[in-house]
N, C-alpha and C positions, 0 to 999 in steps of 0.2 A: 477285363480283369483276368488276371493270370491267378490259377490255383496247380500249388506245390502237388503233385501224385506218385512219384514213385523216385525214390534213393536209391541207384545201383552203385554206389560209393564210388573210391577213387579205381578208372580204370584206363590203359593205356586207347591213345587212339586207334580208332581201326587201322587193320592192317599191320599194328606195329606191334605185335604178342611178340614175345619171345621165346624160342625153342627152349633158354634153362633160364631156370628163377635166378633174377637178379636182383638185389636192394633197389640199386639205384636206378629201377626203372622210369622212366618218367611219367605219372598217370595224372589223370584229372578228374572234377567231382562230374557224374552225371545222373543229376537231380533233373528229372522230367514234369516240365509245370504242362498245363492244357488252360487255353485262353479262349475263355466264353464266348469272347466277340465274334474272332475270327476262327475258332472253333479248329487252331493250328493247336501240334503239337512241338514242344521245343524244350531246347537244352537251357540250363538255367544261365551257364555262362559261356559266351563263343570265342572258340578258341582260334586264335590269329590264323589266318590264311600259311603265312612264311613258314609254318608248322605242321601244318596239314599235307601242303600240297609242297613237293617238295621236287630234288632231283632223282631223288628213288622210289618213286611213290610205289607200291608195288601190285598194286591192283590196274589188270589187261582184262576189260569188257570182250575180245573176241578170244578168254580163253575160256569162256563159259560156253557152252551149244545152246543153251539155253539162252543164252542174251543175246546169242547172236540171232537165235532164229524171232526171237521176240523184234530186237532190233530189223531182222527183215516186214515183219509183219505190218510194226510199226511203219515203215518207209513206205510200203505198199498203201497202208490206208492214208497218211498223210500225199503220197499223190493221187490219188483215186479221189480224194474229200477237196482237198483245197489247191490241186495244179498248180506249189510255188513256183515264182520267178527264179528266185534265192531262198536260200536258207542257211540259217547262221544260225553255229550249233556252240552255245559256252559247254565247257567240261569236256571236252571233246573222247578225253581219254586217248585208246589207241585208235579212232577210226572206225571203231564198230559201225557206228549208223549212217555216220556217212560217206562211206563207203557204198552204198545202197543208192545213190542218187550219184546223178551224171555231173562229172568234175566241174562242167562251169555252173550249175546250179548252186551249190554251197561256200561256205566257209567255216573250218573249225576255228575254235579259239581252246588254247590247252595253256595252264598256269604249270605242270610239271614236264620239265624239260625231258628228260628219256621216255616220256609217251612221245612227247608230240617230235620226238625222233623217228619213233617207229612210225608213226604216221605220215612222217614226211617221206618216208622210204616208199609206202605204199603213192606216194604219186598226189596227193592228193593236199589241198588246198587250207593251209593251215597259219592263224599268227601263234607264236607262244608271246604268252603274258606270264613271266616269271618276278614274283614278290609280289602279287597282287593284295 
């Protein structure tokens, strides 16, 4: 059973805030629900991926020192605990996680063309899936 618990009103997508106010900025209802069965929090309405992930997606994981350190630590834990023969990362962004693995042992999947191009320039194996 999903229980409504928080209404944050109409909000632009993350990373889509404008520098100056514009009345026509696209906003979406941001209502949060708690699923008592799964214990997960979710939004009330799913935003189509074609709207969220496009050719100008602005967030790059590797721009954050904290994220790079976190991914390096996570990659060491994965290598030590699971010793994977192959790793698949869905939503690989600009390759910040997969760059910590040997090139033969991973494959990244990225829907945002601009981020995929950055990852490919790093000579990392990647599949670009546009319009998911």
